[in-house]
N, C-alpha and C positions, 0 to 999 in steps of 0.2 A: 487661477482656477485649479481646484484640487482634482487629481486623477479620478476617473470613474472606477467604481468598484467592479471587480470581476463578476460577470453575470448580471450587470446592472440592467441591461435591456430586458432580460427575462423577468427580473424582479419587478421592474416598472410595469411590464405587461400583466403580471399577476395582480399588482395593485389596481390597475384599471379594471380588471375583471371583477375583483372583489368589490370595488365601488359600484360597478354596474349591477352586481347581484344584490347589494344592499338597497340601491335605489329601486330596483325592480320589486323588491319586497316591501317597498314604501316604509323603510326604516331610516331614521336619521342616526348619526354616529352614536349619540348618547343612548338611544333605545337599544341599538345592537350591543353596545358595550354592557349595558345593564343586563340584557338577556344572556350574555356570555360570561358575566362576572369579571369583565375586564375594565380597565380604565378607558375613558373616551379617547385619551391621547394615544393609546395603543391602536385603536381602530384607525385613527388618522395616520399614524406612522406606518401601519401596514399598507394602507391605500397609497401612500406617497413613497413607498419603498424605502423608508428611512429606518426600518427595523427588520432584523432577520425574521423570517417566517418559518415555522415548523409544519410538517405534515399534519400534526394534531390541530394546529390553528386553522388550516384549510378545511379539515373535516368539520370542525365546529362551526365555521363560517357557512359552509354549505348546508349544514343542518338547520342553522338559525334562519337562513334566507330561502329555504326550500329549493336549493340548487339541485340540479340533476346529477346522476352518476357520471354523465359525460363531462359536465363542468368540473366535477371533482377530479376526474382523470386528466383533463386538460391542464388544470392548475398544478397537479402533482408532476405532470410531465414537464411543465415550464420550470418548476422548482428543481427537478433533476438536471435539466439543461443548465440552469444557473450554477448549480453545485459543480457540474462538470467543468464549466469555465473557470471556476475557482481553483481547480486542480490542474490546469494547463501547466506543464512542467516549466516552460520558459517563464511564465508569469510567476510561478511559485519561487523560481530561482533568481528573481530579479534583484534580491538582496544577498545573493550568494547561496552556495550549496550547504553551508553549515546550518542555516536556518531549516532547510529541508531535513537534514539529518537529526536536528533537535526535535523536529516534529515526529519522526519515527521513534526516537527515544521515548517520547511521551506516550506514544501508542503502546510500546512494550511495557512501560511502567504501569499503565492502567489495565493491563491484561493479565489474566491468570494462565491462559493457554495461548501460545503463539505457534501457528502452523505456517510453514513456508514451503512452497514448491518452486524450484528454480531450474530453468532450462538454459540460462544464459551465464550467470555468474554465481560464485559462492555467496551464500547469504552473509550479509553484513555482520551478523552476530558472530560469525566464525572467521572473518577475514583477518589476515595479517596486515600490519600497517603498509608494507610495500605493495601488496595486492590491492588494498583499498585505494592507495594513491594512484595506481595505474587506472583503476576503474573510474575514479572521480575526475582524473585528468581527461580521460576519454569523453566523459559526460560534459566537461567544460567546453571541449571543442565541438562536440556534436550539437549542443544546444546554443553554441555561439554566445556564451554568457559574457557579459562585460565585467562582472565582479569576479576577481580571481582570489578565492579564499581556500585553496586546496588544503593548506596546512590545517586551518581551522576545521574544515569539513572532515578530514581524516581523524583529527583528534576527537571530534564530536561523535563520529561513527564508532571509534574505539571505546568511548565512554559507555556505549550501549551494551558492551560485552559484560559489564559488571552485573547485569541482570541474570546472566547465566548462573550466578551463585546466590540468587535471591529467593529461591524456593518456587519460582514460576516454572511451568512446564513448557518444553519446547519440542516440537516435532518438525524436523528439518529434512526435507526430501529433495535430493538433487538428481538430475539426469546425468548420466555419464559424460555426455559432451561438455558439460560444465568443466570437467577436469582436463579436457583436451582442446578446447578453443585456444587459438594462438593469440590471445589478447594481452598476455603478459609473457615476459621471457621465461624459458624453461626453469631457470634457477628459482625465480619468484614463485612459479607454480609448484615446484617441489616443496618449498617452504610452506606454501599454503596447504599442500596435501598432508604434510607432517602435522599441521594444526588440526586438520580434519581427523586425522588418525587419533590424536589425543582426545578430541571431543567425544569420541565413541565411548570413552570411559566415564563421562559425566552422568551421574545418576538421574538427573532431571532432563537430560537431553536424549531424544530419540533421533538418531541420524540414520538415514537410509539413502541408498544409491540405486537409481533405476538403470540397470545395465543395458547397453546396446545389445539388441538381439533377444531381449527378454520378451516373452509373450505378454501382450497388453490387452486388457479388456476395455481400455479407454484411450482415445487419441490425446496425447498431452499437448494441447494446442498452444498454451502459453504459460508463463510464470504467473503466480499469484501468491498473496500473503493473507493470512487470516489472524486477526487479533480478537480473540474470543469470537463474537458473531459478526465482526466487521471484516469485509473482504476488500482488499486493495489490489487493483490490476493496473500495472504500469505499462503503457505503450510508448512508442517513440515520442509522441507529442503531449500526452496527458496521463493523468491517473484517474481511474474510475473507482468509485466506492459503492459497495452494495451491502444491504442488510436483508433480513427477512427471508422470503422464499428463494431469492436469488443467491443469498449467502448459503442456504442449505444445499443448493446445487453444487457449489464449490466444495462444501464439506463432504458431500457424497463422492465427488470426483477425487478428492484427496484420499479418502479411504480406499477407493478402487485402485488408485495408482500404487498405494502402499503394498497391495497384495503382490505386486510384481517386483518389489524392491528387495535388495540384499541389505542385511544389517550385521552388526557384531563382527564375528571372525570373517565372514564372507566379504563384508564391506572393507575391512582392513586389508584383506588379500587383494581386492580390486584396487585399492589405493596404492599399495606397494607396486602392483603390476604397472599401473599407469606412470608412477614416478620413475620406475626403472626404464620405461620406454622413453620418457622425456630426458632424463639424465641418469646414466648407469650408476648403480649403487656405489661403486668405488669412487666415481667422480663426485658424487654427493658427499661422501665421507671426507674427501679432501677439501671440499668447499667449506665444510663445517669446522675443520681442524685449524 
């Protein structure tokens, strides 16, 4: 028996409700398909949850069968739940973390503007290999993954950095605690800070740091990423994705947080200060020599 698709229960519930709506409208599959300009097989596949369904399909079905706004909202809610299950982190990583990293690479490749706000780790687009290895190793243990592909995951994440030189625009905002969390050894963090220092000079990269103690107009509740108008929010157990009005909320939050950030010379000065606190400059120089 083949494994069930993530979100299968919700997709099957959608299919049953679609069929009930069609039958209540006294339409057979061919009649509904003709009305919608679809093939009869598509109607059947949607009712049997054997084909992916889009919000536009639900809207068209509701209109054709005289469904109510409440039915439409219910079906869209079920679809959201099915999609959330598809993004459960442990399920997504069942074939290893390299596949997840490749998925993020694709998101960047398809975007013209990438906006990231980080309260936990340095954005993958600017990570050093040693820093990335530490973060991915921690994720391996945290999610209790059976597939160990750290080397491949690090390599795939590093491949993403080529897009920094592709003409795309990047706005990367990190909270100061990202520089201070003790999740990597001080020497690794100092190398990572040097990488951030150098990124400030990239013409298509806007790097900002939200300093501790800075007045804020918005509480920075959590990390999020925006790929054009798609928002990704990763929690301990899953990733949520939003578009439309929900995405606009995040875009507005991003702009609000930027008003409290330091950039350019002030950001460089803060990076040097943190690095000196972690490893004094003389010690760092001896480590590099």
